[in-house]
N, C-alpha and C positions, 0 to 999 in steps of 0.2 A: 545168745541162746539159739541153739540149732533146733529147728523143728523139722521132723521127718515129713517129706512130701506126701507119703502114703497116709500118714496120720492127718495131715491137712485135708487131703481128699476125703477121708472117712468123716471128718468133722463136717465138711461142707455138704456131703451127701446126706448125712444124718440130719442136718439142719433143713435141707430141702424136703426130705421125705419124712420128717418127724410126725406130721399129722397122719399120714398113712400108716406108719409104724405103730403109732398110738392106737389107732382104730383097730389094727390087726391084733395087737396084744390084748386089748380090752373087749374084743367082740366074742360073744358066745361063751358058754360054759363047757363046751365039748373038749377043749384043750387047756387043762389047768397048768400045763408046763410052759406055756408061751412066754411069760415074763422071765422064767428061769433060762429059757433058751436064748433070749435076747442078752441077758447078763453073761451067759457062758460064751456067746459069740463075741461080746465085747472084751471079755477077759482073754480069750484066745487071740483076738486081734492085737491087743496090747502086748501080749507075750511074743507074738510073731514079729512085731515091729521092734521090740527091744532085745531080742535074743542075741544079736550080734554085737552089742555094746559091751565094753569092758566095765567092770564093777567100779573102777575108780573115776569114771567119767561123771558120776553124779556129784 
């Protein structure tokens, strides 16, 4: 099974910075869109890493 190096880097950075990201998302009531921003960034990253693969590789 091939794992994209960029994806592995993203997973490792997420693991390292998870407490900071969680604190940023959950802090304050002034930005209600923060959790949605995190999900949108994750979806965009996954799309960006998978855009060059052929459909029959799955």
